[in-house]
N, CA, C and O atoms as CSV, one atom per row, in Angstrom:
chain,resi,resn,atom,element,x,y,z
A,1,MET,N,N,0.821,-1.198,0.000
A,1,MET,CA,C,0.000,0.000,0.000
A,1,MET,C,C,0.863,1.258,0.000
A,1,MET,O,O,0.508,2.265,-0.613
A,2,HIS,N,N,1.999,1.190,0.693
A,2,HIS,CA,C,2.898,2.339,0.757
A,2,HIS,C,C,3.455,2.671,-0.638
A,2,HIS,O,O,3.654,3.839,-0.969
A,3,LEU,N,N,3.698,1.659,-1.429
A,3,LEU,CA,C,4.222,1.857,-2.777
A,3,LEU,C,C,3.220,2.615,-3.646
A,3,LEU,O,O,3.590,3.558,-4.345
A,4,ILE,N,N,1.965,2.208,-3.605
A,4,ILE,CA,C,0.934,2.842,-4.422
A,4,ILE,C,C,0.687,4.281,-3.973
A,4,ILE,O,O,0.541,5.176,-4.805
A,5,SER,N,N,0.641,4.504,-2.673
A,5,SER,CA,C,0.412,5.867,-2.191
A,5,SER,C,C,1.593,6.775,-2.513
A,5,SER,O,O,1.399,7.956,-2.803
A,6,SER,N,N,2.812,6.244,-2.468
A,6,SER,CA,C,3.967,7.078,-2.806
A,6,SER,C,C,4.005,7.398,-4.299
A,6,SER,O,O,4.478,8.469,-4.682
A,7,ILE,N,N,3.519,6.498,-5.145
A,7,ILE,CA,C,3.436,6.788,-6.578
A,7,ILE,C,C,2.421,7.895,-6.832
A,7,ILE,O,O,2.699,8.834,-7.578
A,8,GLY,N,N,1.250,7.791,-6.217
A,8,GLY,CA,C,0.223,8.827,-6.385
A,8,GLY,C,C,0.680,10.175,-5.848
A,8,GLY,O,O,0.482,11.205,-6.493
A,9,LEU,N,N,1.290,10.170,-4.669
A,9,LEU,CA,C,1.790,11.413,-4.091
A,9,LEU,C,C,2.902,12.026,-4.928
A,9,LEU,O,O,2.987,13.246,-5.064
A,10,SER,N,N,3.749,11.179,-5.486
A,10,SER,CA,C,4.857,11.721,-6.277
A,10,SER,C,C,4.362,12.340,-7.580
A,10,SER,O,O,4.921,13.341,-8.030
A,11,ILE,N,N,3.336,11.775,-8.190
A,11,ILE,CA,C,2.799,12.356,-9.420
A,11,ILE,C,C,2.147,13.709,-9.131
A,11,ILE,O,O,2.383,14.681,-9.848
A,12,VAL,N,N,1.333,13.768,-8.087
A,12,VAL,CA,C,0.704,15.040,-7.722
A,12,VAL,C,C,1.758,16.040,-7.263
A,12,VAL,O,O,1.735,17.203,-7.666
A,13,GLY,N,N,2.683,15.584,-6.415
A,13,GLY,CA,C,3.737,16.455,-5.916
A,13,GLY,C,C,4.653,16.962,-7.005
A,13,GLY,O,O,5.161,18.080,-6.922
A,14,TYR,N,N,4.871,16.147,-8.033
A,14,TYR,CA,C,5.715,16.543,-9.157
A,14,TYR,C,C,5.144,17.767,-9.858
A,14,TYR,O,O,5.872,18.715,-10.152
A,15,PHE,N,N,3.843,17.747,-10.127
A,15,PHE,CA,C,3.234,18.884,-10.803
A,15,PHE,C,C,3.169,20.114,-9.895
A,15,PHE,O,O,3.323,21.241,-10.365
A,16,VAL,N,N,2.944,19.904,-8.614
A,16,VAL,CA,C,2.947,21.025,-7.668
A,16,VAL,C,C,4.342,21.632,-7.581
A,16,VAL,O,O,4.497,22.853,-7.629
A,17,LEU,N,N,5.357,20.777,-7.454
A,17,LEU,CA,C,6.727,21.273,-7.381
A,17,LEU,C,C,7.161,21.932,-8.681
A,17,LEU,O,O,7.918,22.903,-8.662
A,18,MET,N,N,6.692,21.416,-9.803
A,18,MET,CA,C,7.033,22.037,-11.079
A,18,MET,C,C,6.451,23.448,-11.158
A,18,MET,O,O,7.115,24.372,-11.628
A,19,PHE,N,N,5.219,23.610,-10.700
A,19,PHE,CA,C,4.584,24.932,-10.688
A,19,PHE,C,C,5.343,25.889,-9.769
A,19,PHE,O,O,5.627,27.024,-10.151
A,20,ILE,N,N,5.667,25.435,-8.569
A,20,ILE,CA,C,6.357,26.287,-7.599
A,20,ILE,C,C,7.751,26.651,-8.086
A,20,ILE,O,O,8.138,27.818,-8.044
A,21,THR,N,N,8.512,25.655,-8.550
A,21,THR,CA,C,9.893,25.931,-8.955
A,21,THR,C,C,9.965,26.778,-10.217
A,21,THR,O,O,10.874,27.595,-10.363
A,22,THR,N,N,9.022,26.593,-11.126
A,22,THR,CA,C,9.017,27.430,-12.332
A,22,THR,C,C,8.825,28.896,-11.969
A,22,THR,O,O,9.506,29.770,-12.506
A,23,ASN,N,N,7.905,29.158,-11.065
A,23,ASN,CA,C,7.647,30.544,-10.674
A,23,ASN,C,C,8.777,31.132,-9.833
A,23,ASN,O,O,9.170,32.280,-10.041
A,24,LEU,N,N,9.300,30.356,-8.889
A,24,LEU,CA,C,10.405,30.866,-8.079
A,24,LEU,C,C,11.642,31.113,-8.932
A,24,LEU,O,O,12.313,32.133,-8.778
A,25,THR,N,N,11.943,30.188,-9.826
A,25,THR,CA,C,13.110,30.347,-10.693
A,25,THR,C,C,12.939,31.566,-11.601
A,25,THR,O,O,13.888,32.321,-11.815
A,26,GLY,N,N,11.748,31.754,-12.125
A,26,GLY,CA,C,11.494,32.904,-12.980
A,26,GLY,C,C,11.682,34.213,-12.252
A,26,GLY,O,O,12.243,35.158,-12.807
A,27,MET,N,N,11.220,34.282,-11.015
A,27,MET,CA,C,11.354,35.523,-10.254
A,27,MET,C,C,12.807,35.814,-9.892
A,27,MET,O,O,13.221,36.973,-9.876
A,28,VAL,N,N,13.578,34.779,-9.604
A,28,VAL,CA,C,14.974,34.986,-9.203
A,28,VAL,C,C,15.858,35.268,-10.415
A,28,VAL,O,O,16.634,36.223,-10.402
A,29,VAL,N,N,15.752,34.455,-11.451
A,29,VAL,CA,C,16.662,34.571,-12.596
A,29,VAL,C,C,16.412,35.855,-13.379
A,29,VAL,O,O,17.362,36.486,-13.842
A,30,ARG,N,N,15.169,36.248,-13.532
A,30,ARG,CA,C,14.881,37.475,-14.295
A,30,ARG,C,C,15.476,38.710,-13.629
A,30,ARG,O,O,15.743,39.704,-14.305
A,31,GLY,N,N,15.684,38.666,-12.336
A,31,GLY,CA,C,16.280,39.801,-11.645
A,31,GLY,C,C,17.759,39.972,-11.927
A,31,GLY,O,O,18.291,41.070,-11.760
A,32,PHE,N,N,18.430,38.929,-12.344
A,32,PHE,CA,C,19.859,39.014,-12.612
A,32,PHE,C,C,20.174,39.474,-14.032
A,32,PHE,O,O,21.321,39.803,-14.334
A,33,PHE,N,N,19.176,39.499,-14.898
A,33,PHE,CA,C,19.395,39.882,-16.287
A,33,PHE,C,C,18.534,41.090,-16.617
A,33,PHE,O,O,17.350,41.133,-16.283
A,34,ARG,N,N,19.130,42.054,-17.267
A,34,ARG,CA,C,18.442,43.295,-17.609
A,34,ARG,C,C,17.742,43.179,-18.948
A,34,ARG,O,O,18.156,42.425,-19.828
A,35,ASP,N,N,16.668,43.949,-19.079
A,35,ASP,CA,C,15.966,44.054,-20.354
A,35,ASP,C,C,16.797,44.932,-21.285
A,35,ASP,O,O,17.125,46.068,-20.943
A,36,VAL,N,N,17.132,44.414,-22.443
A,36,VAL,CA,C,18.007,45.111,-23.386
A,36,VAL,C,C,17.383,46.435,-23.832
A,36,VAL,O,O,18.088,47.435,-23.963
A,37,LYS,N,N,16.089,46.449,-24.061
A,37,LYS,CA,C,15.430,47.666,-24.533
A,37,LYS,C,C,15.443,48.767,-23.465
A,37,LYS,O,O,15.590,49.945,-23.788
A,38,LEU,N,N,15.290,48.383,-22.201
A,38,LEU,CA,C,15.356,49.379,-21.135
A,38,LEU,C,C,16.769,49.935,-20.991
A,38,LEU,O,O,16.942,51.124,-20.725
A,39,GLU,N,N,17.770,49.092,-21.164
A,39,GLU,CA,C,19.153,49.564,-21.103
A,39,GLU,C,C,19.445,50.549,-22.228
A,39,GLU,O,O,20.149,51.538,-22.026
A,40,GLU,N,N,18.906,50.279,-23.411
A,40,GLU,CA,C,19.089,51.204,-24.534
A,40,GLU,C,C,18.414,52.541,-24.247
A,40,GLU,O,O,18.969,53.597,-24.550
A,41,LEU,N,N,17.212,52.497,-23.663
A,41,LEU,CA,C,16.512,53.735,-23.312
A,41,LEU,C,C,17.290,54.530,-22.264
A,41,LEU,O,O,17.356,55.758,-22.331
A,42,LYS,N,N,17.870,53.835,-21.310
A,42,LYS,CA,C,18.598,54.514,-20.250
A,42,LYS,C,C,19.850,55.212,-20.791
A,42,LYS,O,O,20.221,56.283,-20.309
A,43,LYS,N,N,20.491,54.616,-21.775
A,43,LYS,CA,C,21.719,55.185,-22.334
A,43,LYS,C,C,21.463,56.238,-23.419
A,43,LYS,O,O,22.343,57.041,-23.729
A,44,ASP,N,N,20.270,56.229,-23.985
A,44,ASP,CA,C,19.949,57.155,-25.066
A,44,ASP,C,C,19.821,58.580,-24.517
A,44,ASP,O,O,19.150,58.806,-23.511
A,45,GLU,N,N,20.468,59.531,-25.184
A,45,GLU,CA,C,20.435,60.923,-24.737
A,45,GLU,C,C,19.089,61.585,-25.016
A,45,GLU,O,O,18.750,62.582,-24.379
A,46,LYS,N,N,18.324,61.047,-25.952
A,46,LYS,CA,C,17.029,61.629,-26.303
A,46,LYS,C,C,15.926,61.224,-25.323
A,46,LYS,O,O,14.834,61.792,-25.350
A,47,THR,N,N,16.199,60.271,-24.481
A,47,THR,CA,C,15.190,59.808,-23.524
A,47,THR,C,C,14.944,60.883,-22.474
A,47,THR,O,O,15.878,61.479,-21.938
A,48,HIS,N,N,13.678,61.114,-22.198
A,48,HIS,CA,C,13.276,62.117,-21.215
A,48,HIS,C,C,13.794,61.717,-19.829
A,48,HIS,O,O,13.823,60.531,-19.502
A,49,PRO,N,N,14.202,62.694,-19.013
A,49,PRO,CA,C,14.717,62.379,-17.673
A,49,PRO,C,C,13.705,61.627,-16.786
A,49,PRO,O,O,14.086,60.806,-15.952
A,50,PHE,N,N,12.423,61.921,-16.982
A,50,PHE,CA,C,11.404,61.210,-16.215
A,50,PHE,C,C,11.439,59.715,-16.514
A,50,PHE,O,O,11.309,58.896,-15.605
A,51,ILE,N,N,11.614,59.360,-17.781
A,51,ILE,CA,C,11.682,57.942,-18.169
A,51,ILE,C,C,12.915,57.291,-17.553
A,51,ILE,O,O,12.848,56.161,-17.068
A,52,LYS,N,N,14.038,58.002,-17.571
A,52,LYS,CA,C,15.261,57.472,-16.967
A,52,LYS,C,C,15.079,57.258,-15.459
A,52,LYS,O,O,15.590,56.294,-14.889
A,53,GLN,N,N,14.347,58.168,-14.835
A,53,GLN,CA,C,14.078,58.046,-13.406
A,53,GLN,C,C,13.194,56.820,-13.122
A,53,GLN,O,O,13.420,56.098,-12.151
A,54,GLU,N,N,12.206,56.598,-13.963
A,54,GLU,CA,C,11.329,55.438,-13.795
A,54,GLU,C,C,12.085,54.119,-14.033
A,54,GLU,O,O,11.821,53.118,-13.367
A,55,ILE,N,N,13.014,54.130,-14.977
A,55,ILE,CA,C,13.838,52.936,-15.214
A,55,ILE,C,C,14.701,52.653,-13.991
A,55,ILE,O,O,14.879,51.494,-13.616
A,56,ALA,N,N,15.240,53.697,-13.365
A,56,ALA,CA,C,16.040,53.510,-12.146
A,56,ALA,C,C,15.192,52.933,-11.016
A,56,ALA,O,O,15.651,52.060,-10.278
A,57,LYS,N,N,13.942,53.422,-10.876
A,57,LYS,CA,C,13.027,52.852,-9.876
A,57,LYS,C,C,12.746,51.379,-10.171
A,57,LYS,O,O,12.733,50.542,-9.268
A,58,TYR,N,N,12.523,51.083,-11.438
A,58,TYR,CA,C,12.254,49.705,-11.869
A,58,TYR,C,C,13.427,48.791,-11.505
A,58,TYR,O,O,13.225,47.664,-11.055
A,59,ASP,N,N,14.644,49.282,-11.703
A,59,ASP,CA,C,15.825,48.491,-11.364
A,59,ASP,C,C,15.930,48.234,-9.868
A,59,ASP,O,O,16.257,47.122,-9.455
A,60,ARG,N,N,15.654,49.257,-9.044
A,60,ARG,CA,C,15.719,49.090,-7.589
A,60,ARG,C,C,14.665,48.104,-7.095
A,60,ARG,O,O,14.961,47.229,-6.281
A,61,VAL,N,N,13.450,48.243,-7.583
A,61,VAL,CA,C,12.373,47.341,-7.165
A,61,VAL,C,C,12.656,45.918,-7.641
A,61,VAL,O,O,12.399,44.950,-6.924
A,62,GLY,N,N,13.188,45.802,-8.855
A,62,GLY,CA,C,13.522,44.486,-9.383
A,62,GLY,C,C,14.569,43.783,-8.541
A,62,GLY,O,O,14.477,42.576,-8.320
A,63,MET,N,N,15.562,44.520,-8.067
A,63,MET,CA,C,16.590,43.920,-7.216
A,63,MET,C,C,15.995,43.494,-5.878
A,63,MET,O,O,16.352,42.441,-5.350
A,64,GLY,N,N,15.088,44.303,-5.325
A,64,GLY,CA,C,14.427,43.920,-4.077
A,64,GLY,C,C,13.597,42.654,-4.231
A,64,GLY,O,O,13.611,41.783,-3.361
A,65,ILE,N,N,12.879,42.557,-5.338
A,65,ILE,CA,C,12.077,41.360,-5.594
A,65,ILE,C,C,12.968,40.144,-5.768
A,65,ILE,O,O,12.636,39.056,-5.297
A,66,THR,N,N,14.094,40.320,-6.438
A,66,THR,CA,C,15.022,39.209,-6.633
A,66,THR,C,C,15.577,38.717,-5.306
A,66,THR,O,O,15.650,37.511,-5.072
A,67,ILE,N,N,15.967,39.634,-4.443
A,67,ILE,CA,C,16.489,39.244,-3.127
A,67,ILE,C,C,15.411,38.552,-2.307
A,67,ILE,O,O,15.675,37.531,-1.672
A,68,PHE,N,N,14.197,39.096,-2.314
A,68,PHE,CA,C,13.089,38.512,-1.561
A,68,PHE,C,C,12.800,37.079,-2.019
A,68,PHE,O,O,12.673,36.176,-1.193
A,69,PHE,N,N,12.697,36.874,-3.330
A,69,PHE,CA,C,12.379,35.542,-3.819
A,69,PHE,C,C,13.566,34.587,-3.731
A,69,PHE,O,O,13.371,33.372,-3.707
A,70,SER,N,N,14.784,35.107,-3.685
A,70,SER,CA,C,15.946,34.249,-3.430
A,70,SER,C,C,15.880,33.693,-2.010
A,70,SER,O,O,16.159,32.517,-1.777
A,71,ILE,N,N,15.513,34.545,-1.078
A,71,ILE,CA,C,15.369,34.092,0.316
A,71,ILE,C,C,14.239,33.082,0.432
A,71,ILE,O,O,14.375,32.077,1.130
A,72,ILE,N,N,13.119,33.338,-0.249
A,72,ILE,CA,C,12.004,32.384,-0.220
A,72,ILE,C,C,12.425,31.049,-0.838
A,72,ILE,O,O,12.031,29.992,-0.344
A,73,SER,N,N,13.209,31.082,-1.895
A,73,SER,CA,C,13.665,29.843,-2.539
A,73,SER,C,C,14.555,29.038,-1.597
A,73,SER,O,O,14.407,27.821,-1.483
A,74,LEU,N,N,15.473,29.716,-0.928
A,74,LEU,CA,C,16.332,29.022,0.030
A,74,LEU,C,C,15.523,28.457,1.200
A,74,LEU,O,O,15.788,27.349,1.667
A,75,LEU,N,N,14.545,29.217,1.666
A,75,LEU,CA,C,13.669,28.735,2.731
A,75,LEU,C,C,12.861,27.523,2.265
A,75,LEU,O,O,12.673,26.570,3.021
A,76,PHE,N,N,12.391,27.561,1.033
A,76,PHE,CA,C,11.650,26.440,0.459
A,76,PHE,C,C,12.509,25.181,0.410
A,76,PHE,O,O,12.046,24.096,0.762
A,77,LEU,N,N,13.761,25.324,-0.026
A,77,LEU,CA,C,14.668,24.171,-0.067
A,77,LEU,C,C,14.950,23.637,1.343
A,77,LEU,O,O,14.997,22.425,1.553
A,78,TYR,N,N,15.135,24.536,2.294
A,78,TYR,CA,C,15.372,24.105,3.671
A,78,TYR,C,C,14.166,23.349,4.229
A,78,TYR,O,O,14.320,22.307,4.868
A,79,LEU,N,N,12.976,23.875,3.987
A,79,LEU,CA,C,11.778,23.208,4.509
A,79,LEU,C,C,11.560,21.841,3.863
A,79,LEU,O,O,11.110,20.907,4.526
A,80,LEU,N,N,11.874,21.720,2.588
A,80,LEU,CA,C,11.793,20.401,1.950
A,80,LEU,C,C,12.758,19.425,2.605
A,80,LEU,O,O,12.406,18.275,2.867
A,81,TYR,N,N,13.966,19.883,2.867
A,81,TYR,CA,C,14.946,19.018,3.520
A,81,TYR,C,C,14.517,18.677,4.943
A,81,TYR,O,O,14.676,17.542,5.393
A,82,ARG,N,N,13.979,19.654,5.637
A,82,ARG,CA,C,13.591,19.460,7.044
A,82,ARG,C,C,12.419,18.500,7.186
A,82,ARG,O,O,12.433,17.637,8.063
A,83,TYR,N,N,11.401,18.637,6.331
A,83,TYR,CA,C,10.188,17.843,6.503
A,83,TYR,C,C,10.112,16.619,5.588
A,83,TYR,O,O,9.346,15.698,5.871
A,84,LEU,N,N,10.876,16.585,4.517
A,84,LEU,CA,C,10.911,15.385,3.678
A,84,LEU,C,C,12.301,14.760,3.804
A,84,LEU,O,O,12.600,14.119,4.811
A,85,ASN,N,N,13.145,14.939,2.802
A,85,ASN,CA,C,14.514,14.437,2.868
A,85,ASN,C,C,15.346,15.074,1.763
A,85,ASN,O,O,14.858,15.917,1.011
A,86,ILE,N,N,16.593,14.666,1.674
A,86,ILE,CA,C,17.504,15.270,0.711
A,86,ILE,C,C,17.093,14.958,-0.726
A,86,ILE,O,O,17.366,15.748,-1.631
A,87,TRP,N,N,16.440,13.816,-0.946
A,87,TRP,CA,C,16.048,13.448,-2.316
A,87,TRP,C,C,14.960,14.354,-2.861
A,87,TRP,O,O,14.898,14.585,-4.068
A,88,ALA,N,N,14.105,14.870,-1.996
A,88,ALA,CA,C,13.105,15.849,-2.442
A,88,ALA,C,C,13.794,17.144,-2.863
A,88,ALA,O,O,13.380,17.786,-3.828
A,89,VAL,N,N,14.834,17.523,-2.147
A,89,VAL,CA,C,15.605,18.716,-2.514
A,89,VAL,C,C,16.312,18.491,-3.851
A,89,VAL,O,O,16.370,19.394,-4.686
A,90,VAL,N,N,16.847,17.288,-4.051
A,90,VAL,CA,C,17.503,16.968,-5.320
A,90,VAL,C,C,16.495,17.052,-6.473
A,90,VAL,O,O,16.816,17.582,-7.538
A,91,ALA,N,N,15.292,16.538,-6.267
A,91,ALA,CA,C,14.256,16.606,-7.308
A,91,ALA,C,C,13.917,18.063,-7.633
A,91,ALA,O,O,13.764,18.418,-8.802
A,92,VAL,N,N,13.800,18.894,-6.616
A,92,VAL,CA,C,13.497,20.310,-6.841
A,92,VAL,C,C,14.661,21.001,-7.552
A,92,VAL,O,O,14.438,21.817,-8.447
A,93,LEU,N,N,15.885,20.691,-7.169
A,93,LEU,CA,C,17.034,21.289,-7.844
A,93,LEU,C,C,17.111,20.857,-9.304
A,93,LEU,O,O,17.507,21.647,-10.161
A,94,LEU,N,N,16.739,19.619,-9.596
A,94,LEU,CA,C,16.680,19.176,-10.989
A,94,LEU,C,C,15.649,19.987,-11.772
A,94,LEU,O,O,15.898,20.386,-12.909
A,95,LEU,N,N,14.496,20.227,-11.160
A,95,LEU,CA,C,13.470,21.035,-11.824
A,95,LEU,C,C,13.936,22.476,-12.020
A,95,LEU,O,O,13.675,23.077,-13.063
A,96,ILE,N,N,14.620,23.027,-11.030
A,96,ILE,CA,C,15.101,24.404,-11.136
A,96,ILE,C,C,16.148,24.522,-12.238
A,96,ILE,O,O,16.057,25.409,-13.087
A,97,PHE,N,N,17.140,23.636,-12.230
A,97,PHE,CA,C,18.215,23.737,-13.214
A,97,PHE,C,C,17.751,23.402,-14.621
A,97,PHE,O,O,18.346,23.860,-15.597
A,98,SER,N,N,16.700,22.614,-14.734
A,98,SER,CA,C,16.193,22.315,-16.071
A,98,SER,C,C,15.402,23.488,-16.650
A,98,SER,O,O,15.201,23.558,-17.862
A,99,ARG,N,N,14.964,24.384,-15.817
A,99,ARG,CA,C,14.198,25.549,-16.283
A,99,ARG,C,C,15.088,26.708,-16.717
A,99,ARG,O,O,14.663,27.536,-17.522
A,100,ILE,N,N,16.292,26.783,-16.209
A,100,ILE,CA,C,17.151,27.946,-16.437
A,100,ILE,C,C,17.483,28.185,-17.917
A,100,ILE,O,O,17.362,29.329,-18.353
A,101,PRO,N,N,17.895,27.189,-18.724
A,101,PRO,CA,C,18.199,27.490,-20.137
A,101,PRO,C,C,16.998,28.035,-20.917
A,101,PRO,O,O,17.143,28.958,-21.719
A,102,ASP,N,N,15.821,27.466,-20.681
A,102,ASP,CA,C,14.623,27.985,-21.348
A,102,ASP,C,C,14.333,29.421,-20.923
A,102,ASP,O,O,13.959,30.258,-21.744
A,103,LEU,N,N,14.507,29.692,-19.649
A,103,LEU,CA,C,14.250,31.040,-19.139
A,103,LEU,C,C,15.244,32.041,-19.712
A,103,LEU,O,O,14.863,33.160,-20.054
A,104,LEU,N,N,16.498,31.661,-19.819
A,104,LEU,CA,C,17.492,32.556,-20.407
A,104,LEU,C,C,17.184,32.818,-21.881
A,104,LEU,O,O,17.393,33.928,-22.369
A,105,TRP,N,N,16.691,31.807,-22.588
A,105,TRP,CA,C,16.302,31.999,-23.987
A,105,TRP,C,C,15.134,32.978,-24.083
A,105,TRP,O,O,15.112,33.845,-24.956
A,106,GLU,N,N,14.163,32.834,-23.178
A,106,GLU,CA,C,13.018,33.740,-23.173
A,106,GLU,C,C,13.453,35.179,-22.889
A,106,GLU,O,O,12.949,36.113,-23.514
A,107,ILE,N,N,14.380,35.363,-21.957
A,107,ILE,CA,C,14.857,36.703,-21.628
A,107,ILE,C,C,15.610,37.297,-22.814
A,107,ILE,O,O,15.419,38.464,-23.154
A,108,ARG,N,N,16.462,36.495,-23.441
A,108,ARG,CA,C,17.273,36.985,-24.558
A,108,ARG,C,C,16.415,37.352,-25.760
A,108,ARG,O,O,16.677,38.359,-26.416
A,109,ASN,N,N,15.388,36.549,-26.061
A,109,ASN,CA,C,14.578,36.775,-27.252
A,109,ASN,C,C,13.321,37.594,-26.995
A,109,ASN,O,O,12.685,38.057,-27.942
A,110,GLY,N,N,12.957,37.779,-25.750
A,110,GLY,CA,C,11.809,38.607,-25.420
A,110,GLY,C,C,10.465,37.990,-25.727
A,110,GLY,O,O,9.468,38.707,-25.819
A,111,LYS,N,N,10.408,36.675,-25.889
A,111,LYS,CA,C,9.118,36.008,-26.113
A,111,LYS,C,C,9.121,34.644,-25.446
A,111,LYS,O,O,10.169,34.060,-25.171
A,112,LYS,N,N,7.919,34.160,-25.195
A,112,LYS,CA,C,7.738,32.875,-24.531
A,112,LYS,C,C,8.019,31.738,-25.510
A,112,LYS,O,O,7.769,31.860,-26.709
A,113,ILE,N,N,8.538,30.642,-24.987
A,113,ILE,CA,C,8.824,29.483,-25.831
A,113,ILE,C,C,7.518,28.771,-26.168
A,113,ILE,O,O,6.701,28.489,-25.291
A,114,ARG,N,N,7.343,28.492,-27.437
A,114,ARG,CA,C,6.197,27.728,-27.920
A,114,ARG,C,C,6.719,26.400,-28.463
A,114,ARG,O,O,7.922,26.237,-28.666
A,115,VAL,N,N,5.832,25.476,-28.693
A,115,VAL,CA,C,6.234,24.155,-29.190
A,115,VAL,C,C,6.886,24.270,-30.557
A,115,VAL,O,O,7.864,23.575,-30.831
A,116,ASN,N,N,6.368,25.131,-31.418
A,116,ASN,CA,C,6.884,25.245,-32.785
A,116,ASN,C,C,8.225,25.973,-32.871
A,116,ASN,O,O,9.043,25.644,-33.729
A,117,ASP,N,N,8.463,26.946,-32.006
A,117,ASP,CA,C,9.715,27.701,-32.090
A,117,ASP,C,C,10.669,27.377,-30.946
A,117,ASP,O,O,11.473,28.213,-30.534
A,118,ARG,N,N,10.569,26.177,-30.451
A,118,ARG,CA,C,11.420,25.722,-29.358
A,118,ARG,C,C,12.882,25.686,-29.814
A,118,ARG,O,O,13.173,25.224,-30.917
A,119,PRO,N,N,13.802,26.172,-28.971
A,119,PRO,CA,C,15.214,26.152,-29.367
A,119,PRO,C,C,15.740,24.721,-29.486
A,119,PRO,O,O,15.315,23.821,-28.761
A,120,LYS,N,N,16.656,24.541,-30.401
A,120,LYS,CA,C,17.254,23.233,-30.630
A,120,LYS,C,C,18.650,23.222,-30.030
A,120,LYS,O,O,19.268,24.272,-29.851
A,121,GLY,N,N,19.130,22.055,-29.729
A,121,GLY,CA,C,20.490,21.937,-29.223
A,121,GLY,C,C,20.569,20.923,-28.102
A,121,GLY,O,O,19.559,20.488,-27.547
A,122,GLY,N,N,21.795,20.562,-27.788
A,122,GLY,CA,C,22.040,19.534,-26.784
A,122,GLY,C,C,21.604,19.912,-25.392
A,122,GLY,O,O,21.073,19.078,-24.659
A,123,ILE,N,N,21.823,21.177,-25.009
A,123,ILE,CA,C,21.467,21.594,-23.658
A,123,ILE,C,C,19.960,21.512,-23.428
A,123,ILE,O,O,19.515,21.181,-22.329
A,124,TYR,N,N,19.178,21.812,-24.460
A,124,TYR,CA,C,17.718,21.759,-24.311
A,124,TYR,C,C,17.230,20.312,-24.253
A,124,TYR,O,O,16.241,20.019,-23.581
A,125,LEU,N,N,17.906,19.423,-24.941
A,125,LEU,CA,C,17.571,18.001,-24.855
A,125,LEU,C,C,17.888,17.464,-23.463
A,125,LEU,O,O,17.110,16.698,-22.893
A,126,ILE,N,N,19.026,17.866,-22.924
A,126,ILE,CA,C,19.414,17.432,-21.579
A,126,ILE,C,C,18.437,17.972,-20.537
A,126,ILE,O,O,18.047,17.247,-19.622
A,127,THR,N,N,18.039,19.236,-20.667
A,127,THR,CA,C,17.112,19.791,-19.683
A,127,THR,C,C,15.730,19.159,-19.789
A,127,THR,O,O,15.036,19.018,-18.782
A,128,ASP,N,N,15.320,18.777,-20.998
A,128,ASP,CA,C,14.047,18.067,-21.135
A,128,ASP,C,C,14.096,16.716,-20.431
A,128,ASP,O,O,13.121,16.306,-19.801
A,129,MET,N,N,15.212,16.032,-20.534
A,129,MET,CA,C,15.354,14.748,-19.836
A,129,MET,C,C,15.440,14.953,-18.331
A,129,MET,O,O,14.924,14.141,-17.563
A,130,THR,N,N,16.089,16.031,-17.904
A,130,THR,CA,C,16.246,16.306,-16.482
A,130,THR,C,C,14.895,16.542,-15.806
A,130,THR,O,O,14.688,16.157,-14.655
A,131,ILE,N,N,13.987,17.175,-16.533
A,131,ILE,CA,C,12.648,17.387,-15.974
A,131,ILE,C,C,11.998,16.049,-15.635
A,131,ILE,O,O,11.363,15.910,-14.590
A,132,TRP,N,N,12.156,15.073,-16.513
A,132,TRP,CA,C,11.531,13.767,-16.275
A,132,TRP,C,C,12.306,12.917,-15.286
A,132,TRP,O,O,11.726,12.032,-14.657
A,133,ILE,N,N,13.599,13.160,-15.130
A,133,ILE,CA,C,14.382,12.432,-14.130
A,133,ILE,C,C,13.945,12.831,-12.727
A,133,ILE,O,O,14.067,12.042,-11.791
A,134,ALA,N,N,13.438,14.046,-12.576
A,134,ALA,CA,C,12.998,14.518,-11.265
A,134,ALA,C,C,11.814,13.708,-10.733
A,134,ALA,O,O,11.645,13.602,-9.519
A,135,LEU,N,N,10.998,13.139,-11.612
A,135,LEU,CA,C,9.831,12.366,-11.151
A,135,LEU,C,C,10.236,11.106,-10.391
A,135,LEU,O,O,9.743,10.914,-9.279
A,136,PRO,N,N,11.105,10.230,-10.916
A,136,PRO,CA,C,11.499,9.067,-10.107
A,136,PRO,C,C,12.307,9.444,-8.863
A,136,PRO,O,O,12.259,8.742,-7.853
A,137,VAL,N,N,13.049,10.554,-8.937
A,137,VAL,CA,C,13.783,10.992,-7.742
A,137,VAL,C,C,12.793,11.417,-6.657
A,137,VAL,O,O,12.992,11.113,-5.481
A,138,LEU,N,N,11.737,12.114,-7.047
A,138,LEU,CA,C,10.712,12.505,-6.082
A,138,LEU,C,C,9.995,11.279,-5.532
A,138,LEU,O,O,9.702,11.214,-4.338
A,139,TRP,N,N,9.710,10.304,-6.398
A,139,TRP,CA,C,9.088,9.070,-5.914
A,139,TRP,C,C,9.991,8.393,-4.891
A,139,TRP,O,O,9.515,7.929,-3.855
A,140,TRP,N,N,11.283,8.334,-5.171
A,140,TRP,CA,C,12.219,7.690,-4.247
A,140,TRP,C,C,12.227,8.420,-2.905
A,140,TRP,O,O,12.297,7.789,-1.850
A,141,SER,N,N,12.155,9.748,-2.950
A,141,SER,CA,C,12.156,10.500,-1.695
A,141,SER,C,C,10.888,10.234,-0.878
A,141,SER,O,O,10.946,10.137,0.347
A,142,LEU,N,N,9.755,10.117,-1.550
A,142,LEU,CA,C,8.504,9.852,-0.832
A,142,LEU,C,C,8.404,8.401,-0.386
A,142,LEU,O,O,7.802,8.114,0.648
A,143,TYR,N,N,8.980,7.492,-1.143
A,143,TYR,CA,C,8.941,6.075,-0.785
A,143,TYR,C,C,9.799,5.788,0.442
A,143,TYR,O,O,9.505,4.871,1.208
A,144,ASN,N,N,10.852,6.567,0.627
A,144,ASN,CA,C,11.767,6.340,1.744
A,144,ASN,C,C,11.459,7.207,2.970
A,144,ASN,O,O,12.331,7.392,3.820
A,145,LEU,N,N,10.264,7.731,3.075
A,145,LEU,CA,C,9.907,8.506,4.260
A,145,LEU,C,C,9.733,7.618,5.464
A,145,LEU,O,O,9.429,8.106,6.552
């Protein structure tokens, strides 16, 4: 019975963790990379001083949000380790690291990844496999509670 319940919990938990880690990773990683168009506006001499001031405010708030969500991410990892085990943390880290290349592509190109215009290459194939490797790792963590 424990085997069946851990399989069901791991499938549900996998999708919950994927939702949480995608959002946390997006909030943290986007803070470390600047929008190219805003940087161009800030450097352009024709830009009104009010716009430059608003861009500076945007940068300050963005850094605060990045720090806040970095702390929440670390707290989330600690709580997973505290209440589950190290394998749950490994599964979450696999989900986080598999999201980073796609997120960097989205930031660089300024649009969301769609099925038809998905980037090609070895790193994207590896990250796609890593997402699915997290499921058996999560099952193992729940099975060994």
